[in-house]
C-alpha positions as a Markdown table, in Angstrom:
| # | Residue | x | y | z |
|---|---|---|---|---|
| 1 | Met | -65.0 | 17.6 | 18.5 |
| 2 | Ser | -64.7 | 16.2 | 15.0 |
| 3 | Phe | -67.2 | 13.5 | 16.0 |
| 4 | Ile | -69.7 | 16.1 | 17.1 |
| 5 | Asp | -69.1 | 18.0 | 13.9 |
| 6 | Asp | -69.8 | 14.9 | 11.9 |
| 7 | Ile | -73.1 | 14.4 | 13.7 |
| 8 | Arg | -74.0 | 18.1 | 13.2 |
| 9 | Thr | -73.3 | 17.8 | 9.5 |
| 10 | Ala | -75.4 | 14.6 | 9.2 |
| 11 | Phe | -78.4 | 16.4 | 10.7 |
| 12 | Ser | -77.9 | 19.6 | 8.7 |
| 13 | Arg | -78.4 | 17.9 | 5.4 |
| 14 | Arg | -82.0 | 17.6 | 4.0 |
| 15 | Asp | -81.2 | 14.6 | 1.7 |
| 16 | Asn | -79.9 | 12.3 | 4.3 |
| 17 | Ala | -83.0 | 10.9 | 6.1 |
| 18 | Leu | -81.9 | 7.3 | 6.2 |
| 19 | Asn | -78.6 | 8.1 | 7.8 |
| 20 | Gln | -80.3 | 10.4 | 10.3 |
| 21 | Leu | -82.8 | 7.7 | 11.3 |
| 22 | Leu | -79.9 | 5.2 | 11.8 |
| 23 | Leu | -77.9 | 7.8 | 13.7 |
| 24 | Ile | -80.7 | 8.7 | 16.1 |
| 25 | Asn | -81.2 | 5.1 | 17.0 |
| 26 | Ala | -77.5 | 4.6 | 17.5 |
| 27 | Leu | -77.1 | 7.7 | 19.6 |
| 28 | Val | -80.0 | 6.8 | 21.9 |
| 29 | Phe | -78.6 | 3.3 | 22.3 |
| 30 | Val | -75.1 | 4.7 | 23.3 |
| 31 | Ala | -76.7 | 7.2 | 25.7 |
| 32 | Leu | -78.6 | 4.4 | 27.4 |
| 33 | Ile | -75.4 | 2.4 | 27.7 |
| 34 | Leu | -73.6 | 5.3 | 29.3 |
| 35 | Phe | -76.5 | 6.0 | 31.6 |
| 36 | Gly | -76.6 | 2.4 | 32.7 |
| 37 | Ala | -72.9 | 2.4 | 33.3 |
| 38 | Val | -73.0 | 5.5 | 35.4 |
| 39 | Met | -76.0 | 4.3 | 37.4 |
| 40 | Phe | -74.4 | 0.9 | 38.0 |
| 41 | Val | -71.2 | 2.5 | 39.4 |
| 42 | Ser | -73.3 | 4.9 | 41.5 |
| 43 | Thr | -76.1 | 2.6 | 42.8 |
| 44 | Gly | -75.2 | -1.0 | 41.8 |
| 45 | Ser | -78.0 | -1.1 | 39.3 |
| 46 | Ser | -78.3 | 0.0 | 35.7 |
| 47 | Asn | -81.8 | 1.4 | 36.3 |
| 48 | His | -82.8 | 1.0 | 32.7 |
| 49 | Gly | -86.4 | 0.5 | 33.9 |
| 50 | Leu | -86.3 | 4.2 | 35.1 |
| 51 | Val | -85.4 | 5.4 | 31.6 |
| 52 | Leu | -87.9 | 3.1 | 29.9 |
| 53 | Glu | -90.6 | 4.6 | 32.2 |
| 54 | Trp | -90.2 | 7.8 | 30.2 |
| 55 | Leu | -89.3 | 6.6 | 26.7 |
| 56 | Ala | -91.4 | 3.4 | 26.2 |
| 57 | Val | -95.1 | 3.3 | 25.5 |
| 58 | Pro | -97.2 | 1.9 | 28.5 |
| 59 | Ser | -100.1 | -0.4 | 27.8 |
| 60 | Glu | -102.4 | 1.6 | 30.1 |
| 61 | Pro | -104.1 | 4.5 | 28.1 |
| 62 | Met | -104.4 | 6.8 | 31.0 |
| 63 | Arg | -100.7 | 6.5 | 31.8 |
| 64 | Leu | -99.9 | 7.1 | 28.1 |
| 65 | Leu | -101.8 | 10.4 | 28.3 |
| 66 | Thr | -99.2 | 11.7 | 30.7 |
| 67 | Arg | -96.4 | 10.6 | 28.4 |
| 68 | Pro | -97.6 | 11.4 | 24.8 |
| 69 | Trp | -94.0 | 11.8 | 23.6 |
| 70 | Thr | -93.4 | 8.1 | 24.0 |
| 71 | Leu | -95.5 | 7.6 | 20.8 |
| 72 | Leu | -92.3 | 8.4 | 18.9 |
| 73 | Thr | -89.5 | 8.0 | 21.4 |
| 74 | Tyr | -90.2 | 4.3 | 21.8 |
| 75 | Ser | -89.3 | 3.7 | 18.2 |
| 76 | Phe | -85.8 | 4.9 | 18.8 |
| 77 | Thr | -85.2 | 3.1 | 22.1 |
| 78 | His | -83.3 | -0.2 | 22.4 |
| 79 | Ile | -81.6 | -2.0 | 25.3 |
| 80 | Gly | -80.2 | -5.2 | 23.8 |
| 81 | Phe | -77.4 | -5.2 | 21.3 |
| 82 | Phe | -78.8 | -7.8 | 19.0 |
| 83 | His | -82.2 | -6.0 | 19.1 |
| 84 | Ile | -80.7 | -2.8 | 17.7 |
| 85 | Leu | -78.3 | -4.6 | 15.4 |
| 86 | Phe | -81.0 | -6.5 | 13.4 |
| 87 | Asn | -83.3 | -3.4 | 13.4 |
| 88 | Leu | -80.6 | -1.1 | 12.0 |
| 89 | Leu | -79.4 | -3.7 | 9.4 |
| 90 | Asn | -82.9 | -4.1 | 8.1 |
| 91 | Leu | -83.6 | -0.4 | 8.2 |
| 92 | Tyr | -80.4 | 0.2 | 6.2 |
| 93 | Trp | -81.1 | -2.6 | 3.6 |
| 94 | Phe | -84.8 | -2.0 | 3.0 |
| 95 | Gly | -84.7 | 1.8 | 3.8 |
| 96 | Ser | -82.1 | 2.3 | 1.1 |
| 97 | Leu | -84.5 | 0.7 | -1.4 |
| 98 | Val | -87.4 | 2.8 | -0.4 |
| 99 | Arg | -85.3 | 6.0 | -0.3 |
| 100 | Glu | -83.9 | 5.2 | -3.8 |
| 101 | Tyr | -87.4 | 4.9 | -5.4 |
| 102 | Leu | -89.5 | 7.2 | -3.2 |
| 103 | Gly | -87.1 | 9.7 | -1.6 |
| 104 | Asp | -86.3 | 10.8 | 1.9 |
| 105 | Arg | -89.6 | 12.4 | 2.9 |
| 106 | Lys | -91.7 | 9.3 | 2.2 |
| 107 | Leu | -89.1 | 7.1 | 4.0 |
| 108 | Val | -89.5 | 9.2 | 7.1 |
| 109 | Ser | -93.3 | 9.1 | 6.7 |
| 110 | Ile | -93.3 | 5.3 | 6.6 |
| 111 | Tyr | -91.0 | 5.1 | 9.7 |
| 112 | Val | -93.2 | 7.5 | 11.7 |
| 113 | Leu | -96.6 | 6.1 | 10.6 |
| 114 | Gly | -95.3 | 2.5 | 11.1 |
| 115 | Ala | -94.4 | 3.5 | 14.7 |
| 116 | Leu | -97.9 | 5.0 | 15.3 |
| 117 | Ala | -99.6 | 2.0 | 13.7 |
| 118 | Gly | -97.6 | -0.3 | 15.9 |
| 119 | Val | -98.7 | 1.6 | 19.0 |
| 120 | Leu | -102.3 | 1.5 | 17.9 |
| 121 | Phe | -102.3 | -2.3 | 17.5 |
| 122 | Tyr | -100.5 | -2.7 | 20.8 |
| 123 | Leu | -102.9 | -0.6 | 22.7 |
| 124 | Leu | -106.0 | -2.2 | 21.2 |
| 125 | Ala | -104.7 | -5.7 | 21.9 |
| 126 | Phe | -103.7 | -5.0 | 25.5 |
| 127 | Asn | -106.9 | -3.3 | 26.3 |
| 128 | Leu | -109.5 | -5.3 | 24.4 |
| 129 | Ile | -108.2 | -8.9 | 24.1 |
| 130 | Pro | -108.8 | -10.7 | 27.4 |
| 131 | Val | -105.6 | -12.8 | 27.3 |
| 132 | Phe | -103.5 | -9.6 | 27.3 |
| 133 | Gln | -105.5 | -7.4 | 29.7 |
| 134 | Ser | -104.0 | -8.9 | 32.8 |
| 135 | Arg | -100.5 | -8.2 | 31.6 |
| 136 | Pro | -99.4 | -4.5 | 32.0 |
| 137 | Ser | -96.6 | -3.9 | 29.6 |
| 138 | Ile | -94.3 | -1.4 | 27.9 |
| 139 | Leu | -93.4 | -1.2 | 24.2 |
| 140 | Tyr | -90.0 | 0.0 | 22.9 |
| 141 | Gly | -87.8 | -0.6 | 19.8 |
| 142 | Ala | -87.9 | 0.4 | 16.2 |
| 143 | Ser | -89.2 | -3.0 | 15.0 |
| 144 | Ala | -92.7 | -1.7 | 14.0 |
| 145 | Ser | -91.2 | 1.1 | 11.9 |
| 146 | Val | -88.6 | -1.2 | 10.4 |
| 147 | Ile | -91.2 | -3.8 | 9.4 |
| 148 | Ala | -93.4 | -1.1 | 7.9 |
| 149 | Ile | -90.4 | -0.2 | 5.7 |
| 150 | Ile | -89.7 | -3.9 | 4.9 |
| 151 | Val | -93.4 | -4.5 | 3.8 |
| 152 | Ala | -93.5 | -1.1 | 2.0 |
| 153 | Ala | -90.4 | -2.1 | 0.0 |
| 154 | Ala | -91.9 | -5.5 | -0.8 |
| 155 | Thr | -95.2 | -4.0 | -1.9 |
| 156 | Leu | -93.4 | -1.4 | -4.0 |
| 157 | Leu | -90.9 | -3.8 | -5.7 |
| 158 | Pro | -92.1 | -7.4 | -4.9 |
| 159 | Asp | -89.7 | -9.1 | -7.4 |
| 160 | Tyr | -86.6 | -7.2 | -6.3 |
| 161 | Thr | -84.0 | -9.7 | -5.0 |
| 162 | Phe | -81.6 | -9.6 | -2.1 |
| 163 | Ser | -78.7 | -12.1 | -1.9 |
| 164 | Ile | -78.8 | -13.9 | 1.4 |
| 165 | Ile | -75.8 | -15.8 | 2.7 |
| 166 | Leu | -76.1 | -19.6 | 2.3 |
| 167 | Ile | -79.4 | -19.2 | 0.4 |
| 168 | Gly | -78.7 | -17.0 | -2.6 |
| 169 | Pro | -81.1 | -14.5 | -4.4 |
| 170 | Val | -84.5 | -14.2 | -2.7 |
| 171 | Lys | -87.3 | -11.9 | -3.8 |
| 172 | Ile | -88.1 | -9.4 | -1.1 |
| 173 | Lys | -91.8 | -10.3 | -1.1 |
| 174 | Tyr | -90.9 | -13.6 | 0.4 |
| 175 | Ile | -88.6 | -12.0 | 3.0 |
| 176 | Ala | -91.5 | -9.7 | 4.0 |
| 177 | Ala | -93.9 | -12.7 | 4.2 |
| 178 | Val | -91.5 | -14.6 | 6.4 |
| 179 | Val | -91.1 | -11.6 | 8.7 |
| 180 | Val | -94.8 | -11.3 | 9.2 |
| 181 | Leu | -95.3 | -15.0 | 9.7 |
| 182 | Val | -92.6 | -15.1 | 12.3 |
| 183 | Ser | -94.4 | -12.3 | 14.2 |
| 184 | Val | -97.7 | -14.2 | 14.1 |
| 185 | Ala | -96.0 | -17.4 | 15.2 |
| 186 | Ser | -94.2 | -15.6 | 18.1 |
| 187 | Leu | -97.3 | -14.1 | 19.8 |
| 188 | Asp | -97.1 | -16.7 | 22.6 |
| 189 | Lys | -93.3 | -16.5 | 23.0 |
| 190 | Gly | -93.0 | -13.8 | 25.7 |
| 191 | Asn | -93.0 | -10.6 | 23.6 |
| 192 | Ala | -96.6 | -10.5 | 22.5 |
| 193 | Gly | -96.7 | -6.6 | 22.6 |
| 194 | Gly | -93.8 | -6.3 | 20.3 |
| 195 | Glu | -95.1 | -8.9 | 17.9 |
| 196 | Ile | -98.5 | -7.2 | 17.8 |
| 197 | Ala | -96.8 | -3.9 | 17.1 |
| 198 | His | -94.9 | -5.6 | 14.2 |
| 199 | Leu | -98.2 | -6.5 | 12.6 |
| 200 | Gly | -99.5 | -3.0 | 12.9 |
| 201 | Gly | -96.3 | -1.7 | 11.2 |
| 202 | Ala | -96.6 | -4.4 | 8.4 |
| 203 | Leu | -100.2 | -3.4 | 7.6 |
| 204 | Leu | -99.2 | 0.3 | 7.5 |
| 205 | Gly | -96.4 | -0.4 | 5.1 |
| 206 | Phe | -98.7 | -2.3 | 2.7 |
| 207 | Leu | -101.5 | 0.4 | 2.9 |
| 208 | Tyr | -99.0 | 3.3 | 2.4 |
| 209 | Ile | -97.7 | 2.0 | -0.9 |
| 210 | Lys | -101.1 | 0.9 | -2.2 |
| 211 | Gln | -102.5 | 4.4 | -1.4 |
| 212 | Leu | -99.5 | 6.1 | -2.9 |
| 213 | Gln | -100.0 | 4.1 | -6.1 |
| 214 | Ala | -103.6 | 5.3 | -6.1 |
| 215 | Gly | -102.5 | 8.9 | -5.8 |
| 216 | Arg | -102.9 | 9.5 | -2.1 |
| 217 | Asp | -99.9 | 10.1 | 0.2 |
| 218 | Leu | -100.8 | 9.1 | 3.8 |
| 219 | Gly | -97.6 | 10.7 | 5.0 |
| 220 | Thr | -98.7 | 14.3 | 4.0 |
| 221 | Pro | -99.5 | 15.2 | 7.6 |
| 222 | Val | -96.1 | 13.9 | 8.8 |
| 223 | Gln | -94.3 | 15.8 | 6.2 |
| 224 | Ala | -96.2 | 19.0 | 7.0 |
| 225 | Ile | -95.4 | 18.7 | 10.7 |
| 226 | Gly | -91.8 | 18.0 | 9.8 |
| 227 | Asp | -91.6 | 21.1 | 7.6 |
| 228 | Trp | -93.1 | 23.2 | 10.4 |
| 229 | Val | -90.7 | 21.9 | 13.0 |
| 230 | Gly | -87.8 | 22.3 | 10.6 |
| 231 | Gly | -88.8 | 25.9 | 10.0 |
| 232 | Leu | -88.9 | 26.6 | 13.7 |
| 233 | Leu | -85.5 | 25.1 | 14.3 |
| 234 | Ser | -83.9 | 26.8 | 11.3 |
| 235 | Gly | -85.5 | 30.1 | 12.0 |
| 236 | Arg | -86.2 | 30.6 | 8.2 |
| 237 | Pro | -89.8 | 31.4 | 7.2 |
| 238 | Arg | -91.3 | 29.3 | 4.5 |
| 239 | Leu | -91.8 | 31.3 | 1.3 |
| 240 | Arg | -94.7 | 30.8 | -1.0 |
| 241 | Val | -94.0 | 31.3 | -4.7 |
| 242 | Thr | -96.8 | 32.4 | -7.0 |
| 243 | His | -96.9 | 32.9 | -10.7 |
| 244 | Arg | -99.1 | 35.3 | -12.6 |
| 245 | Gly | -101.0 | 34.2 | -15.7 |
| 246 | Gly | -102.1 | 30.8 | -16.7 |
| 247 | Ser | -100.6 | 27.6 | -15.3 |
| 248 | Ala | -100.7 | 24.0 | -16.0 |
| 249 | Pro | -103.2 | 21.8 | -14.0 |
| 250 | Ala | -101.8 | 20.7 | -10.7 |
| 251 | Pro | -101.1 | 17.0 | -10.3 |
| 252 | Lys | -103.4 | 15.1 | -7.9 |
| 253 | Lys | -102.3 | 15.5 | -4.3 |
| 254 | Gly | -99.9 | 12.8 | -3.2 |
| 255 | Ala | -99.6 | 11.3 | -6.7 |
| 256 | Met | -96.2 | 10.4 | -8.2 |
| 257 | Pro | -95.7 | 12.6 | -11.4 |
| 258 | Lys | -95.3 | 10.6 | -14.6 |
| 259 | Pro | -92.0 | 11.2 | -16.5 |
| 260 | Glu | -91.9 | 12.2 | -20.1 |
| 261 | Gln | -91.6 | 9.4 | -22.7 |
| 262 | Asn | -88.4 | 11.0 | -24.1 |
| 263 | Asp | -86.8 | 10.7 | -20.6 |
| 264 | Ile | -87.8 | 7.1 | -20.4 |
| 265 | Asp | -86.3 | 6.3 | -23.9 |
| 266 | Thr | -83.1 | 8.0 | -22.8 |
| 267 | Ile | -83.0 | 6.0 | -19.6 |
| 268 | Leu | -83.6 | 2.7 | -21.4 |
| 269 | Asp | -80.8 | 3.5 | -23.9 |
| 270 | Lys | -78.5 | 4.1 | -21.0 |
| 271 | Ile | -79.5 | 0.7 | -19.5 |
| 272 | Ser | -78.8 | -1.1 | -22.8 |
| 273 | Arg | -75.3 | 0.5 | -22.9 |
| 274 | Ser | -74.2 | 0.5 | -19.3 |
| 275 | Gly | -76.7 | -1.6 | -17.3 |
| 276 | Tyr | -79.2 | -0.7 | -14.6 |
| 277 | Glu | -76.6 | 0.1 | -11.9 |
| 278 | Ser | -75.3 | 3.0 | -14.0 |
| 279 | Leu | -78.5 | 4.9 | -13.5 |
| 280 | Ser | -78.7 | 7.8 | -11.1 |
| 281 | Lys | -81.1 | 7.9 | -8.2 |
| 282 | Asp | -83.3 | 10.3 | -10.1 |
| 283 | Glu | -83.3 | 8.1 | -13.2 |
| 284 | Lys | -84.3 | 5.1 | -11.2 |
| 285 | Gln | -87.2 | 7.0 | -9.7 |
| 286 | Lys | -88.4 | 8.1 | -13.1 |
| 287 | Leu | -88.2 | 4.5 | -14.4 |
| 288 | Phe | -90.2 | 3.3 | -11.5 |
| 289 | Arg | -92.9 | 6.0 | -11.9 |
| 290 | Ala | -93.2 | 5.1 | -15.6 |
| 291 | Ser | -93.8 | 1.5 | -14.6 |
| 292 | Gln | -96.9 | 2.6 | -12.6 |
| 293 | Lys | -98.7 | 3.7 | -15.8 |
């Protein structure tokens, strides 16, 4: 029961989006393993195809209309161990970076929009490009969402470095470039649908950050729907707070507010005394927003 309580606690927090995304992917994977084991013992076959029929995105648009939920469920569905392992590792590494600088809500927005962009590219390719039209297919896995987050992180902080075993420090803009090039090079390697979805996710990640830096948050509809669903699940009505009298001009919708110069001076002093890693998450976000001036 403590395990169930831990899961309930993880989903009850509003500042834990990265862990929640990781946990949903892991729980779906475990559920599919258990389902496959039960079906194998009962029928001699794991019947994963039966599950994917209802969780993965079909390449036929008319069939997709009967399974609209797959537009999101596919991005949490994995069958192979290494498939989910690499996706969750990348989601954790790059998602931590995006969450640190932009927060939980924008991380979830990139994940969801990356999944939808991946589906869009996948459907267009398999219904408009002749070489793919004769190959009915299904799409599943978090790769499009994860690559959207990788490219978003690289667009946001291109010179940020990760230390890679046997290689050393590498700027994440080069990591993102390699990820995209591998997807292009693998189009003829047997997983064309997945690779095309990767490219859709990559484009979304790039556009999301560029639009955010221009003052427009493409994730606003995702966040609004999330708030509405959260309100239904919690049973608490959303309260609107109003103030009488004059008020300061509202910031541009979707824009990242600029921190005060005094705050930046204080943060820079702290860096000179204790180093960058001593900064809190809020201080790092303020420093990043100031760099966008």
